[in-house]
N, C-alpha and C positions, 0 to 999 in steps of 0.2 A: 123766341115764338111769337108768330103775330095773331092779331084778332081782326075779324071779318065785320066789318059795321055796311048796313044798307041805306042811305039816304032816302027820304021820303019821294025824292024827284026818280026813282028808280038806281041812282049810281054807286056802286059797288066801292069800298074802299077797303084798303089792308092796311092796318096801322100795327105797329111794334108793342108788346106787349110791354114796354117800361112808361112807356106813353099813358098807360091807365089811370083817367083819373082828369086828364088834359082837355083842352077846349081845340077843335080840328072846325077845318071851312071847306064845306062842298066846293070842289071848282067847278060843278056846272051849274048850281043855282043857287050859288054863295051862302045855304044855310050853317048856323053853326051849330055843332053838336058839341058834347062830353062823352070820351072816350069810356065806353065801360069796365069794370071789372071784371076779368074773367073769373068763369067757374072753379074754383079748384074741385080736382079729382081726389079719389081716394088715396090713392098713390103719393099725389103729392104734398100731400095732410100727412103720410105717415113718415115720408122723407122728409119734410120741415119740420116734425115732433123730434125724429133723431137726431136734427144738425141742432135745434134748440137746447135739449138735453144733454150733446156732448161740451154745448157753450157753457151751460151751467155747471157742468162735472168740474170744467176747468176751473171755475170762477169761483167754487166751493171752498168753503174753509171748515167745512165741519172734518173734525176728526175721524178718519177711518178705522174700522170696525178692526177687534185684533183677530177677526177670525177670517177677515178678508183674503181674498188668494194672495199670494205674496208675502203676507203680514205673519201666517202662520208657521210659514217654514222658519223666518226668523226668529219667532216666540221657543220653537222647538229646540234651536242653537242655545238660546240662552236658558232653556231648561235644562239641556243636555249638561251643558258646564255649571249649572248650579248643584245639580246633581252628585256630579265627580267632587264638588268643594263639601258638600254634604256630607258625603259616604268618607270621605280624608277626614271632616272633623269627627265622624262617628268612630271612626277607626281609634282615634288619636286619645279619643274621651274613655272608649271603653279600656282600653290598655291602662290610662293614667287612674281612673276610677273605678275600674269593677272590683266589686264588695268594698267598694268604699261610696260612691252613691247610690242608694235606692235602685233609681233606671238602669245603671248599667249594671248592677246587679241579676235585673232581672233579664237584661241582655245577653250577661254572659249563659244562662241557662234555660235559654228561650231556642227553640229552632232557626238560626241566625239565616238562615237560607232563603226563608221568605223576604229578605231584602231584595232576593236576585229578580222577585215577581214584577216591580216596578219596571226594574232595567229591562226585561223581556218588554212589556209593555213601549217603552219606550223606543228600543230597538226596532220593533215593526213599526211603529210610525217613522222612525227615522230612515228605514228603507222606501218607504212610500213619498215620503216627502222632502227628505233630508239628508240625502246619505254623508256630508261632511260631519252630523252630530254622528256618527258612531261611530267617533275617535273617542270622544270622551265618556258614551256610553261605557264601549271599552276598558277603558281606563276605570270608570266605575264598578265596572264586573272584574277588576283583577284586583279593588281594593276590599271589595266585597270578598272573593275568593281566599285573599291571602292574607292579610291583617286582620279582617273581622272573623270569617268562617275558620282561617286556621290551615288552609292549603302549604304542605311543604311537598320539599323537590329533595331533598335530603341529601344535596351537595357535600354535604361535612363529612359522610362516611368515606369519600373518596381520598381524604388526606390521609397519608401514611401515619402509624404510628407503632409503638414499641410492639416486640413479639410475646409473645404469653403464653398461659392458659386457654383452652376457649370454654366459655360458658354458654349456656344456654338457659335462660329463665323465664318461665311463664308464669302471668300473674291473672288472675280471674277470680270475679264475683257471682259466686254460683246461685246467688239470689235463692239459698234455702232449698234449693233442686238439687238432684243426682248428678250433674252435669250431663243434661242428653243421655240417650237409648243405652249407651254403651257405660256412662259412667265416668268412674275417673281413669279405669283401666283405660277405655279406649285412645283416652286424650292423652294418658302416658304415651301409649304406642304407637299413637300420629307423630306426635310433635318431640319426643325423646329427648325432655328437658334433663339438664342437673341438677333447676332448683325450680318447685313448683309453690307456688303461693296461693291459698283459696281464702276467701274472705267470705261473712255469712255462711259459714261453713255448719252444718246442723248433721243429725241423725238424718237417714242412713249412711250418709257419704263419710262424715266420722268412724265409723264401723267399718267402710271400705280402705281408708286410710289405716286404722289399727292391724287388718289385716295382709298389709304391704308388705312381705316380706324379703324383698330385696331394694330396699330402701331406708333411709333412714327419717323417721317423720315424727312431728310435734302439733300438739293441738291446745290452745287456750283461750277461753272466749269463743269467739266465731270465727277465729284463727286458726286454717290447718297449713304445714307446710313440712314439705315433703324434698330431700334431696338426697343426690348421689354419694355425698361425700360426707363423712361422719360430722354429726351435728356436737361441739364440744359444751355448746353451753348456751342458753336461753336465757333472756331475763323479759318480764314482761313491764311494760309502765305504768306507774303509779297512778292510776285513774280514780282515786277514793272521791277527790272533788268533782268529777266530772258525774258520777256515778250517784253523788248525792243531787245532782241538779237534774240527775234524766231520770232518778227515779224517785227518793222521800221527798225531795223538796222541788217534782218535777214543774216546770213552769212549761213545759210544752216546746222550748225552743231548743230542747236536745242534749246533747251531751254522755253518748253512746260510744265514742272513740276508744277504738284498741290497737295498741301497738305493742309488738312483740320483736326483741333484737337477738339474731341468732349470731354464734360462732359456729362459721363452717369451714375446717380445714381443707382445703383444697389442693393439688399438684402445686399449684403456685404459692402456697402458705393460706396461712390465716384469712380468713373474709367477715365482715360486718355485713351479715344480711339483715334488713328490719322489714318485717310482714307488717303493714298498717291497713286500720279503717277509720276513716275520717268522719266527725257529720257531715250527715246530708245537709245542704241550704231547704230541701221541700218544708222543713217545718216550719221556715219562715216566709214560704212564698204563697203556704197553700191558704194563708188566710188572707194575700192580698190579692190572690186570683177569685178567690172565691165573692169579692166584693165586699168583703168589711172592709179593705184598706188600712189595715190594723201595721202601719210602718213601725210602731214600736218592736211587734214581735220580730220582723226582717231583722232590724237594728242589733236585738240582743242576739238572735241568732246567729246572727255576722261575725258579732263582737267573740262569742261563745267558740265560732271554728277557728277564728285568728289566735284567739288563746290556745285552742288545742292542737294547732299545728305546730306554734311554737314551742310548746308543751315537747311534742314529737321530734321537733328538729333538736332540740336541748338533749332528748334521750337519747338519739342518733348520736350525737358527736360525746359523748361521753366515752365510745368506743376509736380509739386512734388508729382502726386497724382501716384496707380498704372499704369503704362506704357502699352497699347495694342498697337502696330503698324502692321497695315495689307494694304493690296495692291500689287500691281505692280511697283516693284521695277527694272525691265527693266537690275537686274542685279544679278548673280548667287552667292552663298555665297562662292565660291573660288577665287572670284575680292577681290583684295585689296582695291577698294574704299568700297564693304559692310563692310570689315573687321574693316577699320578704323572707319567707321561710325557706324555702326550697332553691330561688333563683339562681344561686352561686354552685349546684350541680348539672350536671346537664340532664338533661330531659331526652331519652333515649329516639322518641320519634321526633320531636322538635331537629335533633341532631341528624337522624340516619333513616327517617320514615318519608313516604312517598304518598301525598293524598291527602285527606282529612284526618284519617286515623281515627274516627268517632269509633266509641267504646261504651256507648252505654245509648240504650235505644227506649223511646218511650211512645209510642204513637207517633205522633210527628214531628218529636224533639228527639234531636242527634246532639250529644255532648262525650268531647273526650277529656273524662274525670279519670280514667285507672292511666298509672303511668309507673315506669321503671325510670328510676334516679339512677346516677351512678358519679362516684367520687373521684377526686385523682389517682390516678394507676387502675383506673377502671373506663376500658373505651368500647363507644358501640360500634358494632361492625354490622348489622342487619335489624330491620324491626318491620316486623307484620301484624296486623290484625285478623286474628283466626275466625273463623264462620259460626254458626249458632250452636251454643252448645244448651240448649234447653235452659237460658237466663236471661234476662234482659242486657246481660251486660257480655261483651265479647272479649274473649280470650288476649292478651297482649305478649307477645311471642318476640324477645329480644336474644339478639347473640351477643354475647360480651367477649373481650380478651381482658384478662389480667394479668399484668404486668409481673413479671419478677419482681418484689422487694427489695431494692438497692441495698447490700451490706452497709452497717454502719461505720463510723471512723474506726470504733474500738475494735469491733470484728474483725477489719481489714489489718489494724495495728495486731491483731491475736493472729490474725493467719499468719501476716510476713514473719512474726517471730517464729513460729512454727515451723514456716520453710525454712527457714534461714536454719534454726537449730536442726531442722532433721537434714539439710545439705552439709553439715561439718563433721 
């Protein structure tokens, strides 16, 4: 650009803008003048300001904000992988310290599905900002849904096993109700169980059971039991110590477990069937959740539940027959109490169930605390959770196969001698 200068003598001179501030001599009159600085327009000022800002930004050493464009995507990626690590550690802690450490005990009996909520928020952010972060978020969801929430696919039901007699067993906590509008008869008609175990069995349900003509039945305490096959023996576990804790010397930590063992004569031979209702953790959790934060009561309740579970297992082991244990354990499979007492038996839903298998419904809380366990010689074919029966529990329906008991060595020798004698 040029600057127009007019000398007093009338001579017009065009000078380059780069000579601004320098001296110039008029060729016509010889007058020496200074080239003026041109006036800066608004546009030129804006352009110059932008260039200056860019230069300052390149030279600036100040740290960038974590919310700056580009930085948010990086931080979201870090957060997604950190979430995967946190959920994996939480799963390990729950399986290792459930019913040992009070925080993990609380996790066992809470609605674990709430852990999916932050993952859903992270997934939405990943779709908008960084889709590669969906990989660790999806892995976190698998950890939460599987090891933490207990999702099962039941692939083990596809494994072959010995042939035998088929049995359908049903276990349900009636919650002191009549099992829905149709009562017990509707449940029997719908599911056609060979063995039916009911916990929290009260009147008029007991009267309905006593009026059952086509089945063998028995009730003791708050437990009722019905069988298609003859019940040749029934024995209740001695619970005098637990009764004193729960009754005369009530400390508020529980002790109301009921366990009854039956000998049922099936077409495959005698079977040991145990119906039980173990102590609830609610008595230990209520004070903790009410705001008093009384950990001692929770610890005492957990210790009592462990003792009660061990006593129940010792009582089951008193019979050498093939064992089926079913009822309301009030303990999920991830608990150390459950693992120590019952971990060597086959949990039906863990073995052959599909889904989460929740049997206890209490508001937003869902838990799998009702189980059917099978000992050696008893195989699980199919498992499903039934519908609403007007109780806060859902019935657990399990199809089993009882393998025929192999003949003992003495029996085989006697049979061999008899055949040899008969052939002579």
